[in-house]
C-alpha positions as a printed Julia matrix, in Angstrom:
496×3 Matrix{Float64}:
 15.88  57.57  158.81
 12.31  56.62  159.61
 12.38  53.78  162.15
  9.42  52.05  160.54
 11.35  51.69  157.3
 14.34  50.15  159.1
 12.19  47.18  160.07
 10.14  47.09  156.85
  6.87  47.76  158.67
  3.93  47.17  156.4
  0.54  48.59  155.61
 -2.52  46.36  155.43
 -3.39  44.84  152.07
 -6.46  43.38  150.49
 -7.25  39.88  151.75
 -6.84  37.72  148.65
 -7.61  34.05  148.12
 -4.64  31.9   149.12
 -4.04  29.56  146.22
 -0.31  28.97  146.5
  1.2   25.68  145.37
  4.45  24.23  146.77
  7.16  24.25  144.11
  7.97  20.66  144.98
  4.53  19.56  143.77
  4.12  21.8   140.74
  3.78  20.03  137.38
  7.17  19.35  135.84
  9.02  19.48  139.15
 11.0   16.68  140.74
  9.36  14.37  143.25
 11.59  11.66  144.74
 13.92  12.1   141.78
 11.15  11.7   139.18
 10.04  14.62  137.02
  6.3   15.19  137.2
  4.6   15.48  133.83
  2.7   18.67  133.04
 -1.07  18.2   133.0
 -2.97  17.89  129.76
 -3.5   21.22  128.08
 -0.32  22.83  129.35
  1.55  24.34  126.43
  5.13  23.91  125.32
  8.03  25.56  127.12
  8.66  29.03  125.72
 11.22  30.35  128.23
 13.38  29.3   131.14
 13.23  31.29  134.36
 16.13  31.24  136.82
 15.93  32.3   140.48
 18.54  32.21  143.24
 17.8   30.52  146.57
 20.25  32.78  148.48
 20.72  29.95  150.97
 23.04  31.24  153.74
 24.32  27.78  154.72
 28.0   27.46  153.8
 28.38  26.37  150.18
 24.65  25.73  149.74
 23.54  28.6   147.52
 21.84  27.48  144.3
 19.96  28.59  141.2
 16.51  27.11  140.57
 15.32  26.52  137.01
 11.68  26.8   135.91
 10.07  26.14  132.54
  7.54  28.76  131.51
  4.76  27.14  129.51
  2.84  28.94  126.78
 -0.13  29.27  129.15
  2.02  31.31  131.54
  2.48  28.63  134.21
  5.86  27.72  135.72
  7.2   24.25  136.47
 10.46  23.66  138.31
 12.94  21.42  136.51
 16.2   21.67  138.41
 18.35  22.94  141.28
 21.93  23.94  140.46
 24.52  24.54  143.18
 26.63  27.66  142.79
 29.4   26.38  145.05
 29.03  29.57  147.07
 27.06  30.91  150.02
 24.02  33.17  150.2
 23.48  36.06  152.59
 22.09  35.63  156.12
 19.76  38.51  157.04
 17.9   37.4   160.19
 16.2   39.31  161.66
 15.45  40.92  158.31
 16.64  44.54  158.1
 17.17  47.04  155.31
 20.48  46.57  153.5
 21.63  42.98  152.92
 18.66  41.95  150.73
 18.29  45.25  148.92
 20.14  44.54  145.69
 18.84  43.9   142.2
 20.07  41.89  139.19
 21.48  39.13  141.4
 20.86  36.64  138.58
 21.42  37.68  134.97
 21.73  35.97  131.59
 23.83  37.02  128.62
 21.7   38.45  125.79
 22.57  35.51  123.54
 21.06  33.09  126.07
 24.26  31.06  126.52
 25.22  31.84  130.11
 23.68  32.67  133.49
 25.57  34.4   136.29
 24.55  34.57  139.96
 26.02  36.31  143.01
 27.1   34.56  146.19
 26.68  37.4   148.64
 27.82  35.45  151.67
 31.09  34.23  150.12
 32.11  37.16  147.91
 31.87  35.52  144.52
 29.95  35.18  141.25
 29.13  31.81  139.7
 28.81  31.3   135.96
 26.68  28.6   134.33
 26.36  27.42  130.75
 22.76  26.94  129.61
 22.27  23.55  128.01
 19.48  21.56  126.47
 16.07  22.1   128.06
 17.52  24.91  130.17
 19.75  22.71  132.33
 22.74  24.52  133.83
 26.36  23.39  133.92
 28.61  25.28  136.28
 31.52  26.99  134.53
 33.2   28.27  137.67
 32.93  30.43  140.76
 34.9   33.68  140.64
 36.0   35.95  143.48
 34.7   39.52  143.17
 37.39  41.16  145.27
 34.89  42.74  147.62
 32.26  42.18  150.29
 28.68  40.99  149.68
 28.3   41.14  145.86
 24.65  41.9   145.16
 24.19  43.06  141.55
 25.44  42.09  138.09
 25.3   44.18  134.92
 26.32  42.94  131.47
 27.55  45.28  128.72
 28.61  43.43  125.59
 31.11  40.77  126.62
 31.87  42.44  129.95
 30.32  41.84  133.32
 30.24  44.38  136.16
 29.45  43.37  139.72
 28.65  45.56  142.71
 30.18  44.63  146.04
 27.68  46.3   148.34
 29.89  46.5   151.44
 28.51  45.75  154.9
 26.35  48.75  155.85
 22.78  48.05  156.98
 20.04  49.48  159.17
 21.77  48.03  162.23
 25.41  48.49  161.18
 27.01  51.77  160.0
 29.46  49.93  157.77
 33.2   49.32  157.93
 33.96  48.26  154.34
 33.94  50.48  151.25
 31.57  49.24  148.51
 32.97  48.81  145.02
 32.19  47.91  141.43
 34.59  45.71  139.47
 34.61  44.65  135.82
 35.28  41.25  134.23
 35.73  40.02  130.67
 33.38  37.15  129.79
 35.31  34.43  127.98
 33.92  32.38  125.13
 33.31  29.53  127.58
 31.69  31.73  130.23
 34.75  32.16  132.44
 35.43  35.57  134.03
 38.72  37.47  133.94
 39.11  40.75  135.89
 39.45  43.9   133.79
 42.64  45.66  134.97
 42.06  48.96  136.8
 38.27  48.74  136.42
 37.45  48.89  140.15
 35.76  52.0   141.54
 35.06  52.46  145.25
 32.43  54.35  147.22
 32.39  55.86  150.72
 32.13  53.61  153.76
 28.57  53.76  155.07
 26.98  53.59  151.63
 25.92  50.37  149.93
 25.76  49.89  146.16
 22.54  48.1   145.29
 22.52  47.96  141.5
 24.7   48.08  138.38
 22.2   49.2   135.74
 23.52  49.21  132.16
 22.1   51.77  129.73
 20.08  50.59  126.75
 23.03  51.09  124.39
 25.65  49.58  126.71
 27.68  52.81  126.95
 26.91  53.73  130.55
 26.64  52.07  133.94
 24.37  53.64  136.56
 25.22  52.69  140.13
 22.55  53.1   142.77
 24.34  54.21  145.93
 22.13  53.92  149.01
 22.72  55.0   152.59
 20.84  54.78  155.88
 23.2   56.94  157.91
 23.63  60.03  155.76
 26.99  58.93  154.36
 28.59  61.18  151.71
 27.29  60.45  148.19
 24.58  58.23  149.68
 21.16  57.9   148.01
 22.39  59.04  144.63
 22.5   57.72  141.09
 26.15  57.61  139.98
 26.66  57.51  136.18
 29.82  56.0   134.7
 31.05  55.91  131.13
 32.1   52.4   130.08
 35.36  52.95  128.25
 36.64  50.83  125.38
 39.11  49.01  127.63
 36.37  48.2   130.16
 37.33  50.81  132.72
 34.67  52.96  134.36
 34.93  56.75  134.31
 32.59  58.96  136.31
 30.44  60.96  133.88
 30.54  64.78  133.85
 28.56  66.27  136.73
 29.07  63.23  138.93
 26.41  61.56  141.02
 22.91  62.99  141.37
 20.48  62.99  144.28
 16.74  62.49  143.82
 15.84  65.87  145.28
 16.32  67.04  148.85
 14.09  64.48  150.6
 15.28  61.21  149.06
 16.42  59.54  152.27
 16.65  56.11  150.58
 16.57  55.15  146.89
 16.44  51.54  145.73
 15.81  49.93  142.36
 16.39  51.44  138.92
 15.21  50.73  135.38
 16.15  52.21  132.01
 13.65  53.39  129.44
 14.3   51.25  126.32
 13.78  54.13  123.88
 14.89  57.29  125.66
 17.75  58.43  127.89
 15.68  58.12  131.06
 16.22  56.13  134.26
 13.46  55.49  136.81
 14.14  54.76  140.47
 12.19  53.91  143.59
 12.43  56.62  146.26
 11.71  54.11  148.97
 11.5   56.25  152.08
  9.58  59.0   150.3
  6.93  56.8   148.69
  7.67  58.15  145.21
  9.13  57.09  141.87
 12.0   59.26  140.65
 12.83  60.24  137.08
 16.37  60.96  135.87
 17.63  61.91  132.4
 21.11  61.72  130.91
 22.83  63.13  127.84
 25.32  61.74  125.33
 28.18  62.05  127.84
 26.28  60.37  130.66
 25.7   63.64  132.53
 22.64  62.89  134.64
 19.9   65.17  135.97
 17.01  64.61  138.36
 13.75  65.69  136.72
 11.08  64.95  139.32
  9.05  62.25  141.03
  5.57  60.73  140.95
  3.52  59.63  143.95
  3.15  55.9   144.64
 -0.03  54.36  146.07
  1.79  51.47  147.75
  4.46  51.57  150.41
  8.27  51.38  150.08
  8.61  51.45  146.24
 11.83  49.74  145.22
 12.53  47.51  142.23
 11.53  48.74  138.78
 11.23  47.47  135.23
  9.93  49.0   132.0
  8.02  47.27  129.21
  9.95  46.65  126.0
  7.94  49.28  124.13
  8.56  51.88  126.82
  4.88  52.44  127.53
  4.56  51.01  131.06
  6.65  51.13  134.24
  6.28  48.5   136.98
  7.4   49.13  140.57
  7.56  46.61  143.43
  6.11  48.02  146.65
  7.81  45.85  149.23
  5.9   46.84  152.34
  2.48  46.2   150.79
  3.48  43.13  148.71
  2.06  44.85  145.67
  3.02  46.13  142.23
  2.47  49.68  141.06
  1.68  50.05  137.35
  2.46  53.4   135.69
  1.59  54.76  132.28
  4.55  56.36  130.5
  2.45  58.23  127.95
  4.55  61.13  129.18
  7.83  59.36  129.96
  8.99  62.19  132.23
  5.84  62.05  134.35
  4.78  58.48  135.2
  1.1   58.26  136.11
 -0.06  55.33  138.23
 -2.94  53.4   136.69
 -3.06  50.35  139.0
 -1.91  49.15  142.42
 -2.02  45.35  142.2
 -1.95  43.28  145.41
 -0.19  39.94  145.03
 -1.83  36.65  145.97
 -0.93  34.99  149.24
 -0.51  33.54  151.69
  0.57  36.77  153.38
  0.58  35.51  156.97
  1.15  32.26  158.88
 -1.96  30.19  159.54
 -3.96  32.01  162.19
 -1.8   35.12  161.88
 -3.19  38.64  161.9
 -1.9   42.08  161.02
  0.2   43.31  158.14
  1.65  41.12  155.41
  4.8   39.18  156.24
  5.54  38.5   152.57
  7.19  41.33  150.64
  7.6   41.92  146.9
 11.34  42.19  146.25
 12.27  41.29  142.67
 10.43  41.78  139.38
 11.21  40.87  135.78
  9.27  40.88  132.52
  9.57  38.01  130.1
 10.74  38.92  126.56
  7.22  38.65  125.14
  5.95  41.22  127.62
  3.02  38.94  128.46
  4.18  37.9   131.94
  5.69  39.72  134.9
  7.53  37.57  137.45
  7.72  38.66  141.08
  9.63  37.22  144.02
  8.14  37.8   147.46
 10.37  37.29  150.48
  9.21  36.35  153.98
 10.41  38.58  156.81
  9.55  35.94  159.44
 11.53  32.71  159.87
  8.36  31.11  161.26
  6.65  31.8   157.91
  8.75  30.06  155.25
  5.66  29.98  153.0
  6.08  33.72  152.5
  8.92  32.99  150.05
  7.0   32.91  146.78
  7.33  33.24  143.01
  4.4   34.92  141.24
  3.52  34.92  137.54
  1.34  37.89  136.6
 -0.46  38.23  133.29
  0.04  41.54  131.48
 -2.96  42.95  129.62
 -2.65  45.03  126.45
 -2.93  48.21  128.5
 -0.18  47.02  130.84
 -2.41  46.25  133.82
 -1.93  43.04  135.78
 -3.84  39.97  136.94
 -2.63  36.8   138.68
 -4.42  33.88  137.01
 -2.24  31.17  138.57
 -1.43  30.52  142.2
  2.02  31.69  143.31
  4.66  29.04  143.77
  5.87  28.53  147.32
  9.55  27.64  147.28
 10.28  24.25  148.8
 12.0   24.45  152.23
 14.67  22.1   150.9
 15.55  24.77  148.3
 14.77  27.94  150.26
 14.97  27.33  154.01
 13.22  29.6   156.48
 16.32  31.75  157.04
 16.88  32.39  153.31
 15.47  35.15  151.12
 15.24  34.15  147.42
 16.35  36.77  144.93
 17.14  37.52  141.32
 15.12  36.63  138.21
 16.59  35.9   134.78
 14.26  35.0   131.91
 15.78  33.28  128.86
 13.66  32.56  125.76
 13.9   28.99  124.5
 14.39  30.26  120.96
 17.24  32.76  120.81
 18.88  34.54  117.88
 21.8   32.7   116.24
 25.06  33.24  118.08
 27.3   35.81  116.4
 30.63  36.62  117.93
 31.36  36.51  121.63
 28.77  36.16  124.4
 26.52  39.14  124.8
 27.3   40.45  121.29
 30.16  42.56  120.0
 32.51  44.36  122.36
 31.41  47.89  123.21
 33.53  50.15  121.05
 32.36  53.45  122.5
 35.13  55.72  123.72
 33.14  56.97  126.66
 33.0   60.44  125.07
 29.62  60.17  123.45
 28.87  60.33  119.74
 28.7   63.31  117.45
 25.45  64.64  116.13
 23.45  64.01  119.31
 21.59  67.25  120.02
 19.11  66.09  122.65
 19.68  64.05  125.82
 16.7   61.93  124.8
 17.76  60.9   121.32
 18.76  57.36  120.62
 22.56  57.42  120.64
 22.68  54.76  117.94
 21.18  57.22  115.45
 17.61  55.93  115.17
 15.93  58.7   117.14
 12.92  57.73  119.2
 12.35  54.48  117.38
  9.63  52.43  118.99
  8.22  55.37  120.95
  4.96  56.14  119.18
  3.11  57.33  122.27
  2.55  60.72  120.66
  4.66  62.41  123.33
  7.92  63.95  122.19
 10.62  64.89  124.64
 12.24  68.19  123.76
 14.76  70.63  125.1
 14.22  73.11  127.9
 14.39  70.67  130.81
 16.22  72.12  133.78
 19.45  70.36  134.7
 20.22  69.44  138.28
 23.98  69.66  138.73
 25.44  67.94  141.77
 28.91  68.7   143.05
 31.99  70.06  141.36
 32.0   69.37  137.62
 35.79  69.28  137.68
 35.53  65.93  139.43
 37.46  67.02  142.52
 34.44  66.26  144.67
 34.67  62.64  143.53
 38.4   62.06  143.61
 38.07  59.08  145.98
 36.25  57.34  143.14
C-alpha cells in the first residue's frame, strides 16, 4: 500500500476565492434560539438536505437539517440528536471515515436513517412538517462501526465495517445485516440475513441496484486480506436474506490496491467505482443473476477518486477526488468508457489562516438532488487545528453536466461539528413527494433472487422496459468479455 495514500497526502489545487459562510449565520439558521429569516429574493424551499455530524463525543452524534431554496442556497433549520456516538478518527487515516450512504431517506420521503459508527447502531427519524425530524428509535446493528445503509423496498441493509484501518490490521470480521422497516419507521432484524467478510477487510458501502434486486458490497482492504478490494454482488431474496451471486466477488483488475465508492447506472446494469490507489474509475457490469464482471477503467485527473454518483438520466458520472478536494465530471455517452470532461476544484478555505502547502480539506461525500440541478459535497478537514475545513458545498449543474459553485460553501458550526469530528452522509428529500402507497419505500421486493425470464443481455432493464431513458445513441450489446473470479461453485466463498 502506498504510504502517501495511508495519510491522505494531497496534491496542490487551484487557489480559489474563500467565500465560506458559517452555518450558524446562514439565512434560515438558528441564532440564540431564533430562526433567521431568508433574505429577500430567496425562493421557496424545494428540498430538505440532511447531513450527519459524526460527533465522536459519547451520545452526541446528530443529523443536521438544511432547507434548499429554489435558488440553490442552503439554510440550516435544525439539529437532531441520534442518541448515538460518531466515529473518532484522529489523526485521520484511511478506513474509519471511508464509508458511503451513512445517511439515507426512504424513497417515499417519510423516514431518514443515520449510522452511529462509534456506538454500533442506526437511528431512525420520521420526517415531519417543514422537514423537522422526530426520532423513532436507535437500533443495534449487531456489529462494529456501521458505516453504510442501503434501502431495498421496505428493507434496510447496513454494513458493519469492522475495525481495520491504515494503522490497524483488524480483529473483527465485517458484516452486512438486514432489517425490516416497520410502518412507523422502526427496524426489526431479518432472520438469517447476516453475511460476514474476512478479518482485515472493511465493508464501505451497501449499494442497491436500480431495481432493488441486488446488493453490491464494496469490500476494501489495506493489508492484502482475502477478498479485499472487490465488489461483492448479492441477490436479495424474497425473505430478505442475501445470497452471493454466481461467480462471487470481482476485483477491479490486477492493480486495484484500494477501491472506494460505488454508483449504479440508472438505466443499465453497470456499476462504477473509484479505484482510489490507482487514480482510476472502474466499470463493472452484471447480468440478470447478479453475476458481475470487471470491464475496464478510465483515468482520473484528480487524486484519490472515491465516492461516485450518476445523474438521473445516466448521462454524467461524478467522482469525488478526496486528495485534491475536487470533483471529476465524466461523460457517459459510452457508458462502458467514462470520459472525463471537467475537473472542478471546490471553493475554500483549504488551509488555516497563514497556512501553506496542500489542501487540508477533502471532498468525501457527494449527492445529487432529485432535480439534477444541484450537487452537494461534504469536505472533511484532516487537521484538528482547522475546523473550518469541514464544509458543505452546493454546486450548480449545467445542462451538459459540468459544475460551478455560485454560492459560498457552508462551514459547519463548531457546536455541531467539533474539530475532532468528520461530517458525513447526505440525504436529499424533495418537499413534494409522491402520495404514499403501501409500506415505506414502496412494495416489498418480490424477486426470487433467480433473475427474470426473457432477459437476453446483461444490460437490459430487468423490469422489461429495455434501455428506457438512455437516448445517448450508444447501445450496449453482447460480446463483452467476462471476468470470472474464484470458484463458481461457491466453495471459495463458503465463509460468507
